[in-house]
N, C-alpha and C positions, 0 to 999 in steps of 0.2 A: 794792955791793950790801950789805955788812955793815952800813955806817954805818943804810942801813933797816931792818937785820933787826933790829940792834940798839934801832933807835928804837921800832920795835914792840913789840918784848918791854919795853923801859924804860917806855915810854908805857901800855902795858897794867898793868904791874905796879904802875903809880901811881894806879889806879882801887881797888887795897886801903885802904877805909876804915873799917870797924870798924863793927859792930852788929850784928844779928841776921844769921845765915843765909838765905840766899833760893835757891829751890829752881834756878831757873836763872841764873847770874849774868851769863849773856851776851843776857838777853832785851832789854834796854833799848837794845843798840847795833844790832839788828837794825832796817835802815833808816837807819841815822844815822851821824854824822862824829866821828871824835874829833880833836883839835885838838891838836899836842904843841908847846911852844914850848920850844926849848932854852937855856940860860944866854945862848949867843951871837947870839941872834934867830932860829937856824933853824928855822922850821916845817914840821912834818909831818903831814898829815893822814892819815886811817885811814877810809875807808869801807866799813861794814859791810851790800851791798846783800842778803843773806839771810842764813841760818845756817849758811853752810860758806865763803862767798868775801869777800875783802876786797879791796880797792883802796888801795894807798898811793901817796900821790904827796907825792913827798919835795921838800925845799926848792929844787933846781933846776928843778922842774917836771915831771920821769921822773917816770912813772906805772908800776907794778909792780903786776901782780896776784898774790895770794896766797890763803894759804886759811885759816882758823879751825875751832875746836872746843872746847866744852867738854868738860872731862874733872873730873867732882866738883867742885870748887870753884876749879877754874882755869881761866884760858883762853889755849889755845895756838894760836900763829900759826905758819906755815909760809909763807915769801917767797922767790919764784924758787928758786936750788938750795940755799939755806943751810936747815941744819937744822931742825926745829921746834923750836920756843923755848916753855916754859909757863910762867906768873905763878905768883906764892906764892899762898897760898890765897887768895879773895876773901869778903869777909864781906858786903859790901852791894854789890848788883846797880847799874853805873852806869846812869845816864839821862841823858835830856835834860834841860840845865840842872844836870848836875853839872859841878865844877870842881874846883880845888885846885894846889896845888903840893908837890913833893916836892924833898928833895935826895938826888942820887946820885954816884955814882963822877964822873959829867960837868958836875957843879956844877946846878944850879935849874931843873929843869924844871916850869912850867904845865901843865897839862890842861885841855882842856872837850869835853863833848860836846855836839852839836849837832845840829838835827834835820835829818832827810834829806842828800842830798849835798852838803856843803859847801864844793865845789870844781868 
């Protein structure tokens, strides 16, 4: 569970892109999937069916329900029994087609937002 929560928090933090502030930094996530690919090749997918729920599919295929919310310019997630985790402020809302690579404590993580439920 800890790995899933860290992946969700880390992956969403990856969406901090820079640019003008948006009114709702989570609007482009609703109905879409964020795919995270860790340096070791592990893939985690996060589906946002609506404005308050997520489904996280871990690299081992296990799916875990969670919740999310927008707080000012941050996205906060809660998966299973883990405490809620919020991103750093996001300046450009992620949307379908957005992708990038960030460096973190666990190495390089690639992220991409795709349309619909991608698992």
